[in-house]
N, CA, C and O atoms as a CHARMM CRD file, in Angstrom:
* protein
*
  164
    1    1 UNK  N     82.00200 126.76600  90.98500 PROA 1      0.00000
    2    1 UNK  CA    83.07900 126.84000  91.81500 PROA 1      0.00000
    3    1 UNK  C     82.52600 125.38800  92.97000 PROA 1      0.00000
    4    1 UNK  O     82.93200 124.25100  93.21200 PROA 1      0.00000
    5    2 UNK  N     81.32400 126.33500  93.45400 PROA 2      0.00000
    6    2 UNK  CA    80.88400 124.99600  94.68900 PROA 2      0.00000
    7    2 UNK  C     80.59000 123.36200  93.73100 PROA 2      0.00000
    8    2 UNK  O     79.96700 122.55200  94.41800 PROA 2      0.00000
    9    3 UNK  N     80.79400 123.08200  92.94800 PROA 3      0.00000
   10    3 UNK  CA    81.03800 122.14000  92.15300 PROA 3      0.00000
   11    3 UNK  C     81.69700 121.00700  92.17000 PROA 3      0.00000
   12    3 UNK  O     81.55800 119.78500  92.20800 PROA 3      0.00000
   13    4 UNK  N     82.63200 122.03800  92.11700 PROA 4      0.00000
   14    4 UNK  CA    84.23000 122.19700  91.41500 PROA 4      0.00000
   15    4 UNK  C     84.30800 121.48500  92.45200 PROA 4      0.00000
   16    4 UNK  O     84.33400 120.26400  92.29500 PROA 4      0.00000
   17    5 UNK  N     84.38700 122.24600  94.28500 PROA 5      0.00000
   18    5 UNK  CA    84.43900 122.14500  96.10800 PROA 5      0.00000
   19    5 UNK  C     84.38800 120.54700  95.41000 PROA 5      0.00000
   20    5 UNK  O     85.30300 119.83000  95.00500 PROA 5      0.00000
   21    6 UNK  N     82.76000 120.31800  95.46800 PROA 6      0.00000
   22    6 UNK  CA    82.51600 119.07200  95.56200 PROA 6      0.00000
   23    6 UNK  C     83.27900 117.98500  95.05800 PROA 6      0.00000
   24    6 UNK  O     83.49700 116.90300  95.60300 PROA 6      0.00000
   25    7 UNK  N     83.64000 118.38200  94.00600 PROA 7      0.00000
   26    7 UNK  CA    84.03700 115.97500  93.07500 PROA 7      0.00000
   27    7 UNK  C     85.25700 116.14500  93.66200 PROA 7      0.00000
   28    7 UNK  O     85.73000 115.05700  93.98700 PROA 7      0.00000
   29    8 UNK  N     86.31600 117.55400  94.06500 PROA 8      0.00000
   30    8 UNK  CA    87.40800 117.66800  94.58500 PROA 8      0.00000
   31    8 UNK  C     87.39200 116.99900  96.38200 PROA 8      0.00000
   32    8 UNK  O     88.29800 116.36300  96.92200 PROA 8      0.00000
   33    9 UNK  N     86.45200 117.28700  96.80600 PROA 9      0.00000
   34    9 UNK  CA    85.75700 116.69100  98.09700 PROA 9      0.00000
   35    9 UNK  C     85.68200 115.14200  97.85900 PROA 9      0.00000
   36    9 UNK  O     86.38500 114.15600  98.07900 PROA 9      0.00000
   37   10 UNK  N     84.53600 115.42000  97.32700 PROA 10     0.00000
   38   10 UNK  CA    84.41500 113.59400  96.90200 PROA 10     0.00000
   39   10 UNK  C     85.70800 112.50400  96.68100 PROA 10     0.00000
   40   10 UNK  O     86.05800 111.52400  97.33900 PROA 10     0.00000
   41   11 UNK  N     86.28200 113.16800  95.38000 PROA 11     0.00000
   42   11 UNK  CA    87.83400 112.34300  95.11500 PROA 11     0.00000
   43   11 UNK  C     88.47300 112.05400  96.20900 PROA 11     0.00000
   44   11 UNK  O     88.89400 110.91700  96.42400 PROA 11     0.00000
   45   12 UNK  N     88.61000 112.96100  96.96400 PROA 12     0.00000
   46   12 UNK  CA    89.31600 113.61500  97.83200 PROA 12     0.00000
   47   12 UNK  C     89.32000 112.44700  99.36500 PROA 12     0.00000
   48   12 UNK  O     90.26000 112.15500 100.10400 PROA 12     0.00000
   49   13 UNK  N     87.60300 111.91800  99.40800 PROA 13     0.00000
   50   13 UNK  CA    87.01800 110.93600 100.16200 PROA 13     0.00000
   51   13 UNK  C     87.23600 109.58600 100.01200 PROA 13     0.00000
   52   13 UNK  O     87.29400 108.72400 100.89000 PROA 13     0.00000
   53   14 UNK  N     87.39800 109.43900  98.33600 PROA 14     0.00000
   54   14 UNK  CA    87.85700 108.51700  98.15500 PROA 14     0.00000
   55   14 UNK  C     89.07000 107.91300  98.00100 PROA 14     0.00000
   56   14 UNK  O     89.31800 106.71100  98.10000 PROA 14     0.00000
   57   15 UNK  N     89.76600 108.75600  97.76800 PROA 15     0.00000
   58   15 UNK  CA    91.51000 108.42300  97.76400 PROA 15     0.00000
   59   15 UNK  C     91.83800 108.18000  99.01300 PROA 15     0.00000
   60   15 UNK  O     92.83200 107.46700  99.15200 PROA 15     0.00000
   61   16 UNK  N     91.11800 108.68900 100.31800 PROA 16     0.00000
   62   16 UNK  CA    91.26200 107.92200 101.26400 PROA 16     0.00000
   63   16 UNK  C     91.11500 107.20100 102.26800 PROA 16     0.00000
   64   16 UNK  O     91.75500 107.01000 103.30100 PROA 16     0.00000
   65   17 UNK  N     89.40800 106.50900 101.46600 PROA 17     0.00000
   66   17 UNK  CA    89.40400 104.89200 101.66900 PROA 17     0.00000
   67   17 UNK  C     89.91500 104.09600 101.70400 PROA 17     0.00000
   68   17 UNK  O     90.34800 103.40100 102.62300 PROA 17     0.00000
   69   18 UNK  N     90.00300 104.00900  99.45500 PROA 18     0.00000
   70   18 UNK  CA    90.85000 103.53000  99.24700 PROA 18     0.00000
   71   18 UNK  C     92.20600 103.14300  99.53100 PROA 18     0.00000
   72   18 UNK  O     92.71000 102.06500  99.21900 PROA 18     0.00000
   73   19 UNK  N     92.84500 104.22400 100.22700 PROA 19     0.00000
   74   19 UNK  CA    94.09600 104.86500 101.54500 PROA 19     0.00000
   75   19 UNK  C     94.18800 103.67400 102.51200 PROA 19     0.00000
   76   19 UNK  O     95.06500 102.93700 102.96200 PROA 19     0.00000
   77   20 UNK  N     92.65900 103.86700 102.62800 PROA 20     0.00000
   78   20 UNK  CA    92.60900 102.96200 104.53500 PROA 20     0.00000
   79   20 UNK  C     93.03900 101.85600 104.74500 PROA 20     0.00000
   80   20 UNK  O     93.80100 101.32900 105.55600 PROA 20     0.00000
   81   21 UNK  N     91.92700 101.30800 103.16100 PROA 21     0.00000
   82   21 UNK  CA    91.99800  99.63700 102.94600 PROA 21     0.00000
   83   21 UNK  C     93.22900  99.48700 102.42500 PROA 21     0.00000
   84   21 UNK  O     93.16600  98.30200 102.10000 PROA 21     0.00000
   85   22 UNK  N     93.98300  99.74000 102.20700 PROA 22     0.00000
   86   22 UNK  CA    95.54800  99.29300 101.67600 PROA 22     0.00000
   87   22 UNK  C     95.98900  99.35600 102.88300 PROA 22     0.00000
   88   22 UNK  O     96.31700  98.31700 103.45700 PROA 22     0.00000
   89   23 UNK  N     96.06800 100.37800 103.39800 PROA 23     0.00000
   90   23 UNK  CA    97.14500  99.92400 105.04900 PROA 23     0.00000
   91   23 UNK  C     96.49800  99.30800 105.21700 PROA 23     0.00000
   92   23 UNK  O     96.62800  98.59200 104.22400 PROA 23     0.00000
   93   24 UNK  N     95.42000  98.72100 105.99800 PROA 24     0.00000
   94   24 UNK  CA    94.62400  98.24500 106.73200 PROA 24     0.00000
   95   24 UNK  C     95.05400  96.42300 106.13200 PROA 24     0.00000
   96   24 UNK  O     95.69100  95.80100 106.98200 PROA 24     0.00000
   97   25 UNK  N     94.81100  95.78400 105.07400 PROA 25     0.00000
   98   25 UNK  CA    94.96600  94.69800 104.43400 PROA 25     0.00000
   99   25 UNK  C     96.92600  94.77700 104.86100 PROA 25     0.00000
  100   25 UNK  O     97.72100  93.98700 105.37000 PROA 25     0.00000
  101   26 UNK  N     97.01200  96.18100 104.30800 PROA 26     0.00000
  102   26 UNK  CA    98.75500  95.58500 104.50000 PROA 26     0.00000
  103   26 UNK  C     98.78300  94.93600 105.97000 PROA 26     0.00000
  104   26 UNK  O     99.32100  93.87600 106.29000 PROA 26     0.00000
  105   27 UNK  N     98.21500  95.65400 106.62200 PROA 27     0.00000
  106   27 UNK  CA    98.21500  95.71100 108.54200 PROA 27     0.00000
  107   27 UNK  C     98.22800  93.83900 108.63700 PROA 27     0.00000
  108   27 UNK  O     98.99200  93.00800 109.12700 PROA 27     0.00000
  109   28 UNK  N     97.07500  93.79900 107.96000 PROA 28     0.00000
  110   28 UNK  CA    96.56600  92.09500 107.84000 PROA 28     0.00000
  111   28 UNK  C     97.56900  91.14500 107.41100 PROA 28     0.00000
  112   28 UNK  O     97.56700  90.03800 107.95000 PROA 28     0.00000
  113   29 UNK  N     98.61600  91.47400 106.32200 PROA 29     0.00000
  114   29 UNK  CA    99.24100  90.39900 105.75900 PROA 29     0.00000
  115   29 UNK  C    101.04900  90.60800 107.15200 PROA 29     0.00000
  116   29 UNK  O    101.65500  89.72200 107.75400 PROA 29     0.00000
  117   30 UNK  N    101.19500  91.53100 107.13600 PROA 30     0.00000
  118   30 UNK  CA   102.45000  91.53300 107.57200 PROA 30     0.00000
  119   30 UNK  C    101.87000  90.48800 109.54400 PROA 30     0.00000
  120   30 UNK  O    102.65300  89.64200 109.97400 PROA 30     0.00000
  121   31 UNK  N    100.84700  90.73000 110.16700 PROA 31     0.00000
  122   31 UNK  CA   100.66400  90.00500 110.93300 PROA 31     0.00000
  123   31 UNK  C    100.56600  88.39200 111.08700 PROA 31     0.00000
  124   31 UNK  O    101.03700  87.57400 111.87800 PROA 31     0.00000
  125   32 UNK  N     99.54900  88.32000 109.70500 PROA 32     0.00000
  126   32 UNK  CA    99.63400  87.02900 109.07300 PROA 32     0.00000
  127   32 UNK  C    101.15900  86.23100 108.92400 PROA 32     0.00000
  128   32 UNK  O    101.36600  85.02400 109.05300 PROA 32     0.00000
  129   33 UNK  N    102.25900  87.43400 108.57600 PROA 33     0.00000
  130   33 UNK  CA   103.54700  86.58000 108.39800 PROA 33     0.00000
  131   33 UNK  C    104.26500  86.78600 109.68300 PROA 33     0.00000
  132   33 UNK  O    104.75200  85.72100 110.06100 PROA 33     0.00000
  133   34 UNK  N    104.47500  87.66000 110.39500 PROA 34     0.00000
  134   34 UNK  CA   104.25700  87.62300 111.92300 PROA 34     0.00000
  135   34 UNK  C    104.05900  85.83200 112.75300 PROA 34     0.00000
  136   34 UNK  O    104.75900  85.10700 113.45900 PROA 34     0.00000
  137   35 UNK  N    102.99000  85.78800 112.27000 PROA 35     0.00000
  138   35 UNK  CA   101.78800  84.56000 113.45600 PROA 35     0.00000
  139   35 UNK  C    102.29900  84.09100 112.81300 PROA 35     0.00000
  140   35 UNK  O    103.35800  83.71900 113.31900 PROA 35     0.00000
  141   36 UNK  N    102.12900  83.61100 111.07700 PROA 36     0.00000
  142   36 UNK  CA   102.78100  82.74800 110.77300 PROA 36     0.00000
  143   36 UNK  C    101.54400  81.77000 110.19500 PROA 36     0.00000
  144   36 UNK  O    101.62000  80.54700 110.07600 PROA 36     0.00000
  145   37 UNK  N    100.24500  82.71000 109.82500 PROA 37     0.00000
  146   37 UNK  CA    99.56200  82.04800 109.88800 PROA 37     0.00000
  147   37 UNK  C     99.75800  82.21200 108.08600 PROA 37     0.00000
  148   37 UNK  O    100.20200  83.23500 107.56500 PROA 37     0.00000
  149   38 UNK  N     99.30300  80.92100 107.28200 PROA 38     0.00000
  150   38 UNK  CA    99.66700  80.95000 106.00000 PROA 38     0.00000
  151   38 UNK  C     97.72200  81.03900 105.12100 PROA 38     0.00000
  152   38 UNK  O     97.47700  81.34300 103.95400 PROA 38     0.00000
  153   39 UNK  N     96.90300  80.72600 106.02000 PROA 39     0.00000
  154   39 UNK  CA    95.00500  80.50800 105.68900 PROA 39     0.00000
  155   39 UNK  C     95.13800  81.26200 105.64300 PROA 39     0.00000
  156   39 UNK  O     95.53500  82.15100 106.39600 PROA 39     0.00000
  157   40 UNK  N     94.73700  81.13700 104.38000 PROA 40     0.00000
  158   40 UNK  CA    93.11700  82.27400 103.60700 PROA 40     0.00000
  159   40 UNK  C     91.79300  82.80000 104.22500 PROA 40     0.00000
  160   40 UNK  O     91.01000  82.29400 103.42100 PROA 40     0.00000
  161   41 UNK  N     91.49200  83.05900 104.56600 PROA 41     0.00000
  162   41 UNK  CA    89.44600  83.48600 104.97000 PROA 41     0.00000
  163   41 UNK  C     89.67500  84.28400 104.16800 PROA 41     0.00000
  164   41 UNK  O     88.79600  85.06600 103.80600 PROA 41     0.00000
């Protein structure tokens, strides 16, 4: 059971990390649209 819990926590951590990265990317895209900056860094 402890192995299952550790895998569950690991998967949840990965999902949270991916979600945070997608939110940061979407915020950067929205900011670039508002500022009119079309340059890709």
